[in-house]
C-alpha positions as CSV (number, residue, x, y, z in Angstrom):
1,M,-2.8,4.0,-15.5
2,T,-3.9,1.6,-13.0
3,T,-7.4,1.7,-11.9
4,W,-9.0,0.4,-8.4
5,D,-12.2,-0.9,-7.5
6,P,-12.9,0.6,-4.0
7,G,-15.4,-2.3,-3.7
8,Q,-13.2,-5.1,-4.3
9,Y,-10.2,-3.5,-2.3
10,L,-12.8,-3.4,1.1
11,Q,-14.0,-6.4,0.8
12,F,-10.9,-7.1,3.5
13,A,-10.8,-4.3,4.9
14,E,-10.3,-5.3,8.4
15,A,-7.4,-7.0,7.6
16,R,-6.1,-4.8,5.2
17,L,-6.7,-1.9,8.2
18,R,-4.5,-3.7,10.8
19,P,-0.4,-3.3,9.2
20,A,-1.8,0.2,9.3
21,L,-3.0,0.1,12.9
22,D,0.3,-1.4,13.6
23,L,2.9,1.2,12.3
24,L,0.4,4.0,14.0
25,A,1.0,2.9,16.9
26,H,4.8,3.1,16.7
27,V,4.1,6.6,15.6
28,Q,5.3,9.4,18.2
29,P,5.4,12.6,17.0
30,T,8.3,15.1,18.9
31,N,5.4,17.7,19.2
32,P,2.0,16.8,18.8
33,P,1.0,17.1,15.0
34,G,-0.4,20.1,13.5
35,L,-0.7,18.5,9.7
36,V,-0.9,15.2,9.0
37,V,-1.2,13.9,5.8
38,D,-2.2,10.5,4.2
39,L,-0.3,9.5,1.3
40,G,-2.3,7.0,-1.1
41,C,-5.1,7.6,1.0
42,G,-8.0,5.2,-0.9
43,P,-11.2,5.5,0.6
44,G,-10.2,6.9,3.6
45,N,-11.0,4.5,6.3
46,L,-7.8,5.0,7.7
47,T,-7.6,8.8,7.1
48,A,-10.6,9.0,9.4
49,V,-8.4,6.6,11.9
50,L,-5.7,9.1,11.5
51,A,-7.9,12.6,12.1
52,E,-9.5,10.3,15.2
53,R,-5.9,9.8,16.5
54,W,-5.0,13.1,16.2
55,P,-8.8,15.2,16.8
56,D,-6.5,18.5,16.9
57,A,-4.7,18.5,13.9
58,E,-5.7,19.3,9.7
59,V,-5.8,15.7,8.2
60,I,-5.3,15.7,4.5
61,G,-5.8,12.4,2.3
62,V,-3.8,12.2,-1.0
63,D,-4.3,9.9,-3.1
64,S,-4.3,9.6,-7.0
65,S,-7.3,7.4,-8.2
66,P,-10.7,9.3,-8.4
67,E,-12.4,6.1,-7.7
68,M,-10.6,5.6,-4.3
69,L,-11.0,9.4,-3.8
70,A,-14.8,9.4,-4.7
71,D,-15.4,6.7,-2.2
72,A,-13.8,9.0,0.7
73,R,-15.5,11.7,-0.6
74,R,-18.8,10.0,-0.2
75,D,-18.2,8.5,3.4
76,H,-16.2,11.4,4.8
77,P,-17.6,14.5,3.2
78,D,-15.9,16.9,5.9
79,M,-12.2,15.8,5.8
80,T,-9.8,17.1,2.9
81,W,-9.1,15.1,0.2
82,V,-6.7,15.8,-3.0
83,E,-5.9,14.1,-6.1
84,G,-2.2,14.5,-6.6
85,D,1.1,12.0,-7.5
86,L,2.1,10.5,-4.3
87,A,5.8,11.4,-5.7
88,T,5.5,14.8,-6.5
89,W,2.9,16.3,-3.9
90,E,3.8,18.8,-1.7
91,P,1.9,19.7,1.6
92,P,0.8,23.5,2.0
93,R,3.5,23.4,4.8
94,P,6.2,20.9,6.2
95,A,3.9,18.2,7.9
96,D,4.4,16.8,11.6
97,V,3.1,13.4,10.2
98,V,3.3,11.8,7.0
99,F,1.7,8.7,6.9
100,T,2.0,6.2,3.7
101,N,0.3,2.7,4.5
102,A,0.1,0.4,1.2
103,A,1.0,2.5,-1.4
104,L,4.7,3.5,-1.9
105,H,5.4,0.0,-4.0
106,W,3.3,2.0,-6.7
107,L,6.6,4.4,-7.4
108,P,10.0,3.4,-8.5
109,D,13.1,4.6,-7.5
110,H,12.8,4.1,-3.6
111,E,16.5,5.5,-3.0
112,R,15.5,8.8,-4.3
113,L,11.7,8.9,-3.3
114,L,12.3,7.8,0.7
115,P,14.5,11.5,1.0
116,T,12.2,13.3,-1.0
117,L,9.4,12.4,1.8
118,L,11.5,13.1,4.5
119,A,12.4,16.6,3.2
120,R,8.1,17.4,3.6
121,V,8.5,16.8,7.0
122,A,8.5,19.3,9.7
123,P,11.1,19.1,12.0
124,G,11.3,15.9,14.7
125,G,7.8,14.7,12.7
126,V,8.0,11.7,11.4
127,L,7.5,10.0,8.4
128,A,5.7,6.4,8.5
129,V,5.9,3.9,5.8
130,Q,4.3,0.1,5.4
131,V,4.8,-1.6,2.1
132,P,3.6,-5.3,0.9
133,A,7.0,-7.3,0.9
134,E,5.7,-10.4,-0.9
135,W,7.4,-10.1,-4.0
136,D,9.3,-13.2,-3.3
137,A,5.9,-14.7,-3.1
138,P,3.3,-17.0,-5.0
139,S,0.7,-14.4,-5.1
140,H,3.5,-11.9,-7.0
141,T,5.4,-14.7,-8.5
142,E,2.8,-16.4,-10.3
143,G,1.0,-13.4,-11.5
144,F,4.5,-11.6,-13.2
145,A,5.2,-15.2,-14.8
146,L,1.5,-15.4,-15.9
147,A,2.2,-12.4,-17.5
148,A,5.6,-13.2,-19.6
149,S,4.1,-16.3,-20.7
150,P,3.5,-16.6,-24.2
151,R,-0.6,-16.4,-24.0
152,W,0.1,-13.1,-22.3
153,R,3.2,-11.3,-22.7
154,D,1.9,-9.7,-26.4
155,R,-1.3,-8.8,-24.5
156,L,0.0,-7.2,-21.3
157,T,2.8,-4.7,-20.8
158,V,3.2,-4.2,-16.5
159,D,5.1,-1.4,-15.6
160,L,5.6,-2.7,-11.9
161,P,8.6,-4.0,-11.7
162,E,8.5,-7.8,-10.1
163,Q,11.0,-6.1,-7.0
164,P,10.1,-2.3,-6.2
165,L,11.2,-2.6,-2.9
166,L,15.1,-2.2,-1.1
167,A,16.5,-4.6,1.2
168,P,15.7,-3.6,4.7
169,A,19.4,-2.8,4.6
170,G,19.1,-0.6,1.8
171,Y,16.6,1.9,3.6
172,L,18.7,1.9,6.5
173,D,21.7,3.4,4.2
174,V,19.6,5.5,2.3
175,L,17.5,7.5,5.9
176,L,20.2,7.6,8.2
177,P,22.1,9.9,7.1
178,L,19.4,12.0,6.6
179,A,17.2,11.0,9.8
180,E,17.6,11.8,13.5
181,D,16.2,7.5,13.5
182,V,15.3,4.7,12.0
183,D,13.0,2.3,12.9
184,C,12.8,-0.4,10.3
185,W,11.0,-4.0,10.8
186,T,9.5,-6.8,9.3
187,T,6.2,-8.9,10.1
188,T,4.4,-11.9,8.5
189,Y,0.3,-11.7,8.9
190,H,-1.3,-15.3,8.2
191,H,-4.5,-14.2,7.3
192,V,-7.3,-16.4,7.7
193,L,-9.4,-16.6,4.6
194,E,-13.1,-18.1,4.1
195,G,-15.0,-19.0,0.5
196,P,-14.1,-19.7,-2.8
197,D,-10.2,-18.5,-3.9
198,P,-9.9,-16.4,-1.3
199,V,-6.2,-15.5,-2.2
200,V,-7.3,-14.9,-5.9
201,E,-10.1,-11.8,-4.6
202,W,-7.9,-10.5,-2.2
203,F,-5.3,-9.9,-4.7
204,K,-8.2,-8.5,-7.1
205,G,-8.3,-5.5,-5.2
206,S,-4.9,-5.0,-5.2
207,F,-1.6,-6.5,-6.9
208,L,-4.1,-7.5,-9.9
209,R,-4.9,-4.5,-10.6
210,E,-1.4,-3.7,-12.5
211,F,-3.4,-6.0,-15.0
212,L,-6.7,-6.0,-14.6
213,S,-6.2,-2.3,-15.6
214,R,-4.2,-3.0,-18.9
215,L,-6.6,-5.8,-20.2
216,E,-10.3,-5.6,-21.7
217,E,-12.8,-7.2,-19.7
218,A,-12.6,-10.7,-21.3
219,D,-9.5,-10.4,-21.4
220,G,-8.9,-10.0,-17.7
221,A,-11.7,-12.6,-16.7
222,E,-9.2,-14.9,-18.5
223,F,-6.1,-13.8,-16.9
224,V,-7.9,-14.0,-13.5
225,A,-9.2,-17.7,-14.4
226,D,-5.1,-18.6,-15.0
227,Y,-3.9,-16.9,-11.9
228,T,-6.7,-18.9,-9.7
229,E,-5.3,-22.2,-11.2
230,A,-2.0,-21.2,-10.1
231,M,-3.1,-20.2,-6.5
232,R,-5.2,-23.1,-5.7
233,R,-1.8,-25.2,-6.1
234,A,0.7,-22.5,-3.8
235,Y,-2.4,-21.9,-1.4
236,P,-4.8,-25.0,-1.2
237,P,-7.6,-25.2,1.2
238,R,-7.2,-26.2,4.5
239,A,-9.9,-29.6,5.5
240,D,-12.1,-26.6,6.9
241,G,-12.1,-25.2,4.2
242,R,-10.7,-21.7,4.9
243,T,-7.1,-20.2,3.5
244,V,-3.9,-19.5,5.5
245,L,-2.3,-16.5,3.3
246,P,0.9,-15.8,5.1
247,F,1.5,-12.1,4.0
248,R,4.9,-10.3,4.7
249,R,5.5,-6.4,5.3
250,L,7.7,-3.8,5.8
251,F,7.9,-1.1,8.0
252,L,9.8,2.5,8.3
253,I,9.1,4.6,11.2
254,V,12.1,7.8,10.4
255,Q,12.4,10.4,12.6
256,A,13.0,13.4,11.2
257,R,15.7,15.4,12.8
258,A,14.6,18.4,15.1
């Protein structure tokens, strides 16, 4: 099971939040929402934004990580937090907005998962999805190659598939027959990062959790050292010392039939 470090994740909180805000800007439910669900809410900083956007709605944050939820409950004690499996948890009633940011790539079988989530949306409501689409970038291919190398393959079993997403056309094929409308697009952000080995620091809060959660501390440090060498080659710093991380993300706005 993947374990999380909220502090490491929030080290790049502003940059991680931007895609969620870009997604939120496109969410236009037919009716004022009465129930909003943040599925995969993490430490709750985005859930608080959703509550500000729809102050009259009941807002529920759901996550499978007790570590993330502990921070959410500490920082936002007046909000509702639920620990649950993102694939099987069901809201108390159909939600007017199901918002899920940077979470669904941890779950398999999107051909079935997305229709299941859409079925939890009220008529006229919205399913809004953002997922990293970096799986063919060095940040990810080098991580998987390292895990499969002779040095690590006997010590490390990885559950995350090397390509957990469908192609954009695949999501349209799955969702268009079930929805009133589907908007699908991709965006590549070019994050300008500072500090030593910032690409490694970024992914220690997200992608690398898949590997580090399954290693003892000493082995984890060794794995990170190997990954760091690969990232220095793939993402060398600029002359000014800063490092650019291109990061592609996939977005879906699915409107449920009224």
